N, C-alpha and C positions, 0 to 999 in steps of 0.2 A: 113614421119612417122605421120604427123599431120593428114593427111587424113584418115590414118588408126584408129587414135583415134576418130576423128569425125564420121566416118562411123559406127564403133562398138557402139558408144554413141548413134547415132540416132537409131540404131537397138533396143538398149534397152529401149529408150523413146517410140518407137512404140509399143513394147509388153506391156509396163506398161498402156499406154494410151488406148490400145484396151481393156484390162481386168486386171486391177490392183489386182482384188479379185482372180483371178486364181494362185495358189501358183507355179504351174510350169512355169508360165510368170515371176513371181516375181524371181525366181531363175534363170532363163534365163537371165533375166534384170542384176541381181546381177553378174553372171560371165562375162557377156558381158562388164559390167562397168569396171571391175578389168582386164579384157583382153586389153580393150581400153585404159588404162593408160599406158600399155607398149609403146603405140607411142609416150609418152610424155618423154621417157627416153633419146633419142638421142637429143631432142630439149634441154632439161635441160643441158646436157653435152656440146653441142654447145655453150651455153650461159655462160659456166664456172662453172656450179652448180654441180660439179662432185658428192658431198655427195648426194645432191638431186636426181640425176640421178640414182645412186646406191640404194637409198631408193625406189623409183619407181619401179625399176626393182625387187628388193627384194619382195615388195607387190605384184607386177603383178605375179611373178612365184610361190609364196607360196599360195595366196588366191584364184587364179583362179581354180586350180585343185579342191579345196574343192567345189567352187560354181558350177563346172561342175557336179561333183557327186551328190551334192543335187537336182540339176535339174533333172538328170537322174533317180535319186531315186523317186522324187516326179511325174515326168512325167509318169514313169512306174506304178505307183500306189502303191508302197511299203508302204508309209505312212498309207494307209486305213487298212493295216493288224492289226498292233496293235500300237496305239499311243504312250504308255509309252516307251516300247522298242526303238521305233523309235526316241523319243527325246533324251533318253539316247545315243543311236547310234550317233545321230548327234553332240553331245558335245564330244563324245569320238574321232570321226573323226576330231574334231578341234585340238586335242592335237598336232600333227605334225606340223599343221600351227604355233600355238604358240610358239612352241619349235624352229623352224627355224627362225621365226621373233625375238625371244629373242636372239638366238645365233648370229644372224647378226647384232643386234643392240648393242650387248654386246662388239663387236670388232671394233677396228678402221678401218674406210674405208668400213664398212659394206660389208664384203665378202659374196660371195653366195657359199655355198658349194654344187656344183652340184651332186656329188655323193650321198650325204645323201638327197637331193631333190629328185633325181630320185627314191630312194629306196621307198619312199612311194606315190609321186605324180604319177610315173607310173602306180601302180595299180589302182589309183584313176580314172586315164584316161580310163584304159582297163575295168574295171568294169562299167564305164559309158557307154562305147560303147556297152558292153554286154547287159545291161539293155535296152538301146534304141532298140537293136535288138530283145530282148525277148518281148518288149511291143508290136512291130510289129507283132511278130510271134503268140502272144497270143490273138491278136485282131480278133473278129469274124465278128463285124459290117462292111460292105462293105464300107460305107463313111467314118468311122473312120479308117479303116485299110489304105486307100489312104492317108488320112493326116499323119498317122504314118510312111508311107512308105517315103512320101516326108521328113518329118523331119528327119529320119534316114538317108537318102542320102545327106542331108545337113550337118549334124552335124557329123557324124562318121568319114568320110574321113578327114575331117579338124581337128578333135580332134587328130586322129592318126597322122596326119602330125605335129601338134604342138609338141606330144610327142616325134617323132622322130628327128625332125629338131631343136628342141630347148633343151629339156631334155636330151634325149640320146646323141645327137650330141655334146652339150656343155659339157657334162661329160667327153667325150673322147677327145675332141678338143675344149677347152674354146674359142678360136677365130674363130670358124665356123661361115661364114656369114649366119645365118639362115634366115634373115627377107625375102630376096628375094623369098626363097622357101615358107615360111610360108604366105606370103603375096598373092601368087598365089592361094593358098586353101581357103584363106579367102575372096578374091575377088570372086572366084567362088562360095562361099556359099552366099555371099551377092547378087550377080547378080541373081544367080539361085533362091534365096529365094524371091527377089523381083518379079521376073516373075512368081515364081509357086504360089505366094501369090495371084495373080490375076486369076489363073487358078483352084487351088485345095485348097489353104489355108495352112499356116505354123504357127504351135502353136496358131490356132484359127484365125490369121490375114488373112482375104480373102475378097478380092474386097474393098468394103468400111468399111474394117474392121467388117465384120460380123463373129459371133463366130461359126456359123454352117451353113452349106449349105441350111437346111431347115427353118431356122429363117426368111429369106427374103420372103420365099413362105408365111409362118405363119403370118408374119406381112402384107404383102399385103393382104390375105385373110381377116384377121382381119379388116384392113382398109377398105377394099371394103364392108364387110358385115354392118360394122358401117355406112357408108353413105347410103347403100341399106335399112338398118333399119331405118334410120332417115327420107329418102325421102317417103319410102312406108308407113310408119307409118302416116306421115303427109297427103299424098294423100288417105290412107284409111279411116283416120278421116273425110276427106271432103265427101268421098262416104257415109259413114256412116249416117252423118248428114243429107246429102241430101236425102238419101233413108226415114229416119226418118220423115224428113219435108214432103216429097211427100207423106208419108203413113198419115200422119196428116191432110195434105190438100185434101185428096181424099174425096169425098161427099160419104154419106151413100149408101149402096147397090152398089157399084162400081163393075165393073167386076171382077170376082174371077182370071182371068187370070193375070191381072194387078197386083193384090195382090201376085200372084206366082212369077211374075218376080222381084217385089221388094224383096221378100224372098230369091230368087235366088243371088241377088245382095249383100244382108247382108250377105249370108253363104259364098259366094265367096271372100267378102272382109275379113271377120274373117280368112278363110283358109289362104290367103295370109298373114296375119298378123302373124299366127301361124308358117307359113313356115320359114318367115324372123326372126323370134325369134329363132327358132330352129337353123337356119344357124349361126346367131350371137352368140347363147350360146355355140355352138362347136368350135369358131375360137377365140373367146375373150381370153385376158390373163387370166392365172389361178391364183386365190388368194387361198393361203393354208391357213387352220386352223389346224396346226399340234398338234397331241398328240401321246402318246404312244399306239400302237395297236399290239395286237397279230395277227400277219399275217395269221398265220394257222387258227384260228377262223374266221377270215374275209373271207378268202378263202372258208371255209367250208358252212359260210352263204349264200356268193353269189352262190356258186354250188347248195345248196339246193333251192334258189329262181329260179333257171332256170331249176329244175328238171322236172316240169310240161311241159315247152316247149320241152324238150328233149324227153320227153315220147311221146309227140303228133307226133314228128318227127321221132319215133323209132330210137332214137340214144341213145346208152349206155353212160353215163358220169361217170367217176371214178376220185377220188381224191387221191393223194399220197402226204401226208405231211412227209417230211423226215427230218423236223426240225420244231422248234416251236419257232421262233424269234419274239421279241418284237421290233418293228420298229417305229421311229418316222415318222410319215405321216399324211396327211389328209385322214380320213377314208372315207368321201364321195365321194372325187373325185377318190381314189383308188378303192372303190367299183364300181362305174361307169365305170372306165376303164376296169376292169378285167370283168365286165358284158358285155362290148362291145365285149372282146376277146371270151368269152363265146358264144355269140349270132352269131358271124361270124363262129365260129368253128361248132356249131350245124348245121347252115344253109349251111355250105360247106361240112358237111359229108352226105355219101349216106344214103337214107332212103328206106328201112330198112338196118340195117347193119352197121350203123354209129358207130363209137367210139370216144370219146373224153377225153383225160386225162389232168386233173389239176395236176399240180405237184409243190411243193415247196422245193427248194434246197438251201443249203448254201455252200459257198466256203470261201477260205481265203480273197477274195476280195470282194464279194457282197453275197447278197440274191436274188435269182431268182424265181419269180412266173410266171409259162408258162402254156400255153394251147395249146395243141396238138390236131390235127385230123386227119381223114384218107381220107380226100376228095381228089379232082382231083390234088391239088397242084398247084405251081404257078411257072412261069419261073423266071430267074434271073432278066429281066428287069421289070418284075411285082413287085417282092419283093423290088426292089431297089427305086420304085416309090411309094410303097403303102402307105407311111405316107405323101404324098404330099397332100394338100387340093384340094378336088373335084376329086381326081382321085379314080375309082372304076372298078373293073373287073366285078362287078355285075350289073344286068340290074332291073330296078323298079323305079316306080315314087317317092317312099319314101326313096329312097338311095341317099344321096347327096355326098357320098364319103369324109365324114367328122368324121366317127368313129374313124379310126386309126389315123388321125391327132389330134383329142382330147385326145387319149391316148398317143401320142408323147408328147403333151403341158403338160399333167399332170406329165409324168416321167421326162421331161426336169425341170419342176418347182421343182421337189423332189431333183434334182441334180443327178438323175439316168438316165436311158435310156430304151427305148422301142426298141426292137429287133425283127426281123422276118426272119425265114428260112424255105424255102420251096423247093420241088423238083417237076420237072414235071411229074415224075413217080408217085406222090402222096404224100399227107400229107403235112400239114403247122404248125409249132410251132411258137406262138407269146409269146414274153416273156415281163415282167415287171421286171427290174434290178435295185434292190435298192444298192447303195455304202454301204460299212461296216461302214461308219461313222454315218450311220442312224440307226444302229443296238445297240438297248440299251443293250440288253442281249440276250443269245442264250440258249432255253430251250431245253428239250429233243424232239426228234422226235415223231410224231405220226403215 
C-alpha cells in the first residue's frame, strides 16, 4: 500500500513542479494527494492505530471525489464562463464533504456510511468523467485535442473503476477486497501516463516538462536568432568600420568603380543587419502592456489599414462584428497579429475574385477574432505545422516563415490561442481566441 501512496504523491508533485500556476494542475495534484493518503490506512492499521486508519480512510473517501470534480470542471473550462456562480458552486459542492466528515467524527470509531457516501460521490465521479469527455469532444485544435484524448483515456477508466470497486462495491459488500482491482487501474494510469508524457504530453507534462509542443521550437528559434543577431551585428560592425576607413583612406580622384564596390558593401551589410533584426523581432519573447481595448474597434481599424492593399490585389474584404467586447490585451501586439492574418489572407486569395471575411464572435467560453479567405486552402499536414518557426508554404526572399509563429507567441502570452483550419478544396480561417477571463464586458454587436 505504501508504494500506492508514494506513486500518487510523486505524480502530484510532478504536476505542481511543472506548472503550479495552472489551476487544472493544482486541482489534479489536490485530488491525487487525497487519493494517495488512502495507501496509508492499512499501514496505520497494521501498526495498531485503528482510529488513525479510519480517519485516513474517511478523509480519503470524502475529499477525493470533490477534488476530482473540481479538476474536471477546471480542465473543461467551466470556470471561464462565470466566475461568481462558479465560486458559489464550488462552496456548495463542499457541503456533502463537510457533512460526511462531521457525521463520521461525531460517532465513536469514525464509521463510514457507504450508502450516504455513494449518494453524492457517485454523481461527482460520473459528472467528472462526462466533463472530461465533453472537453475532448469540443476541442477543435489538433494539438490540444490529442492531449485531451490522452488525459481522458488515462483518467476516465480509472475514475470509473474507483467508483465501482470502492464506493459501489463497499456499499453492498463492506468487506469487498477492492484494492487489487483498483491498484490495477491506477498502475495502468501511472505507467501509461509516464510513457505518454514523453510522446504526447499529459496535463502539460511533456518530455522535459514542456507545456506545449510548440514551446520548444519557439525557444530554439529565439535562442538561435539571439546568437545569430549577436554574431552578425558584431561582424557587420567590423565590416562597416572597415568600409568607412577604406573610404577615408582613398586618395582624391580614385576610380569610381572602387567607390561603387564600397557602397555595395555598406548596403549589403545594412541589409543583413535589418534582416537579422526582423528574424529576432519575430521570435523573441512577447512582453505585454495590457489595457482595456474595444476589440471590434481595433478590428475595424486594422481592416481599414489593409483596405488599400486589398484593392490593389482586387480582393474584397468584409468585416462582421457580431459582438463588441472590451478585452484586456496589448493593442500593439494584437494589431500586429491581426495584420499578419489579414496580409496572409489577402495574399492567398485569388486576384481578381478574392474574398476575405474578418469576423468577431463571442461564446460562453471565449471571444474569437477570425480571418477567413477563399484561397487554395491547406492540407491537414500544412495546418498542423503552420505555427512552427521558419515553416512556410510560400515562396519568396522576404518570407521567413515567422508571421504565424509571432501570432502564436502573442496569443500564448495573452493566455489564449491561435488556431488555423483549412481544407484542400479551398479556404483557410485563422483565429485569435481570447479566453473569457480577458473579457471585461460585453457590449452590443455591430
